[in-house]
C-alpha positions as CSV (number, residue, x, y, z in Angstrom):
1,M,4.7,4.6,-18.1
2,G,4.9,3.5,-14.7
3,R,1.7,1.1,-13.1
4,L,-0.5,1.8,-10.1
5,I,-0.2,-0.9,-8.4
6,Y,-2.4,-1.3,-5.0
7,S,-1.0,-3.4,-2.4
8,T,-2.6,-4.2,1.0
9,I,-2.5,-6.7,3.4
10,A,-5.8,-8.1,4.4
11,S,-7.4,-11.1,6.7
12,L,-9.0,-14.2,4.8
13,D,-12.2,-12.0,5.7
14,G,-11.0,-8.9,3.1
15,L,-10.8,-6.6,6.2
16,V,-7.4,-4.3,7.4
17,E,-8.7,-3.2,10.0
18,D,-10.8,-4.6,12.7
19,P,-13.4,-3.3,14.7
20,A,-11.3,-1.3,16.7
21,G,-9.2,0.1,13.8
22,D,-5.8,-1.7,14.9
23,I,-4.2,-3.2,12.2
24,A,-0.8,-4.9,14.1
25,W,-2.2,-8.1,13.8
26,G,-1.0,-7.7,10.1
27,A,2.6,-7.5,10.4
28,P,4.4,-9.6,8.2
29,D,7.0,-12.3,9.4
30,E,10.1,-11.8,8.1
31,E,9.7,-14.4,4.9
32,V,6.3,-12.5,3.9
33,F,8.5,-9.2,4.5
34,R,11.6,-10.4,2.4
35,F,8.8,-10.8,-0.2
36,I,7.6,-7.6,0.3
37,N,10.8,-5.9,0.3
38,D,10.9,-6.8,-3.6
39,L,8.1,-5.9,-4.3
40,E,8.9,-2.5,-3.2
41,R,12.4,-2.0,-4.3
42,P,11.4,-0.9,-7.8
43,V,8.4,1.1,-6.2
44,G,9.0,5.2,-7.1
45,T,5.9,7.1,-5.5
46,Y,3.6,6.1,-2.7
47,L,0.3,7.8,-2.6
48,Y,-0.7,8.1,1.4
49,G,-4.3,9.1,2.9
50,R,-3.6,11.1,6.2
51,R,-3.7,8.2,8.1
52,M,-1.5,5.7,5.9
53,Y,1.3,8.5,6.2
54,E,0.7,8.7,9.8
55,T,1.4,4.6,10.4
56,M,4.1,4.2,7.6
57,L,5.9,7.5,8.7
58,Y,7.0,5.7,11.6
59,W,10.1,4.6,8.9
60,E,11.2,7.7,8.7
61,A,13.5,7.5,11.5
62,A,13.4,3.5,11.4
63,H,16.7,3.6,10.9
64,T,17.8,4.8,14.0
65,L,16.6,2.0,16.3
66,P,18.9,-0.1,17.6
67,D,17.1,-3.4,17.5
68,Q,15.8,-3.3,13.7
69,T,16.3,-6.5,12.0
70,A,18.0,-6.3,8.6
71,V,14.8,-6.9,6.0
72,E,12.9,-3.6,8.4
73,S,16.9,-1.9,7.5
74,D,15.6,-2.4,3.6
75,F,12.6,-1.2,3.6
76,T,13.9,1.9,5.3
77,T,16.1,2.4,2.7
78,I,13.6,1.2,0.2
79,W,10.7,3.5,2.0
80,Q,12.9,7.0,2.7
81,A,14.1,6.5,-1.2
82,A,10.8,6.7,-2.6
83,R,8.5,9.9,-3.2
84,K,5.8,10.1,-1.2
85,V,2.5,11.8,-1.9
86,V,0.0,12.5,1.4
87,Y,-3.4,13.3,0.4
88,S,-5.5,15.1,2.8
89,R,-7.5,17.8,3.8
90,T,-6.2,18.2,7.7
91,L,-2.8,17.6,7.5
92,E,-0.5,20.6,8.2
93,S,2.3,19.8,6.8
94,V,4.3,16.5,6.0
95,S,7.3,15.0,8.2
96,S,9.5,13.5,5.9
97,A,11.6,13.6,2.7
98,R,10.6,13.3,-0.1
99,T,6.4,14.3,0.8
100,R,4.8,16.3,-0.8
101,L,0.8,17.3,0.4
102,E,-1.8,17.6,-1.7
103,R,-5.3,18.9,-0.4
104,E,-7.2,16.8,-3.5
105,F,-6.8,13.2,-4.9
106,D,-7.5,15.0,-8.4
107,V,-7.3,12.4,-10.9
108,P,-6.4,14.1,-13.7
109,A,-3.4,15.1,-11.9
110,V,-2.6,11.6,-10.6
111,R,-3.4,10.2,-14.1
112,Q,-0.9,12.5,-15.2
113,L,1.5,11.9,-12.2
114,I,1.2,7.8,-13.4
115,E,1.9,8.5,-17.1
116,S,5.0,11.0,-16.4
117,F,6.8,9.1,-13.9
118,E,9.1,5.3,-15.2
119,Q,8.7,4.1,-12.3
120,D,5.2,1.9,-11.0
121,M,3.8,3.7,-8.3
122,T,0.9,2.5,-4.8
123,V,-1.1,3.8,-3.7
124,A,-1.4,2.4,0.3
125,G,-5.1,2.8,2.4
126,S,-8.2,1.0,1.3
127,E,-9.7,4.7,1.7
128,L,-8.4,6.6,-1.7
129,A,-7.5,2.9,-2.9
130,A,-11.2,3.1,-3.4
131,Q,-11.1,6.9,-5.1
132,A,-8.0,5.5,-7.4
133,L,-10.1,2.2,-8.6
134,A,-13.4,4.3,-9.0
135,F,-11.7,6.0,-11.3
136,G,-10.3,3.4,-13.6
137,L,-6.8,4.5,-12.3
138,V,-5.1,0.8,-10.4
139,D,-3.7,-1.3,-12.9
140,E,-2.8,-4.3,-10.9
141,L,-3.7,-5.0,-7.0
142,Q,-1.2,-7.1,-4.8
143,L,-2.9,-8.8,-2.0
144,F,-1.1,-10.4,0.8
145,V,-3.6,-13.2,3.1
146,M,-3.2,-13.5,6.2
147,P,-4.4,-16.6,7.6
148,L,-6.8,-14.9,10.8
149,V,-10.5,-13.8,10.2
150,L,-11.9,-10.6,11.9
151,G,-15.3,-10.9,11.8
152,G,-15.5,-6.8,11.2
153,G,-13.9,-4.0,10.1
154,K,-12.6,-2.0,7.5
155,S,-12.5,-4.0,4.1
156,W,-10.0,-3.9,1.6
157,L,-12.2,-3.2,-1.7
158,P,-15.2,-0.8,-1.8
159,S,-18.5,-2.1,-2.8
160,D,-19.3,0.1,-5.0
161,V,-17.1,-1.1,-8.0
162,R,-17.0,-3.9,-10.0
163,L,-13.5,-5.0,-11.0
164,D,-13.0,-7.8,-14.0
165,L,-9.8,-8.9,-13.0
166,Q,-7.0,-11.1,-14.9
167,L,-4.6,-14.1,-12.0
168,L,-1.2,-12.9,-12.4
169,D,0.6,-14.5,-10.1
170,S,0.1,-16.5,-6.3
171,R,2.5,-17.2,-3.1
172,R,2.1,-19.7,-0.1
173,F,4.2,-18.4,2.2
174,G,5.1,-20.8,5.8
175,G,3.4,-19.4,8.1
176,G,-0.2,-19.7,5.7
177,T,-0.1,-16.3,4.2
178,V,-0.8,-15.8,0.9
179,Y,-0.1,-13.2,-1.9
180,L,-2.4,-12.3,-4.7
181,R,-1.3,-10.9,-8.1
182,Y,-4.4,-9.0,-10.4
183,Q,-4.4,-7.7,-12.9
184,V,-7.6,-5.4,-13.8
185,R,-8.7,-5.8,-17.5
186,S,-9.8,-2.9,-19.4
């Protein structure tokens, strides 16, 4: 049985978007990106909300861009190989391979999906992750803290969920980003 992992990049003040909804400040440097690729390589399925899917859809055609770096090319291959499930009431269709559209985040169906796959799964996007956290579906949190304070925006965690965590790993990168990996205790 795989695990469900919530992995995200956040500012030091715990935000994944600035007040204008921008996430460009969270682009990882090459060292962090290489590390992320190693974490993502064993992931078999990505669970996305509409906005995160639309952001990540870039990787469907990134291999066609002439200026792609080696680390970006590696991530493109990883992303394209994984299954994707997009939860949206507003999207008409999905336009990437290995992707299916679901209208509702059906907790029993997601739990069955997690239990049926050997590979790990990730949930991306703070709103979708909040639902997974509220229903106790998340096994692990992977947080990349960027050396920056945004002062306002969207939090990476919901305010109404309590989690007891055990630190499994941490790492500091040369550019000041810090990686924290926690197991969610039952």
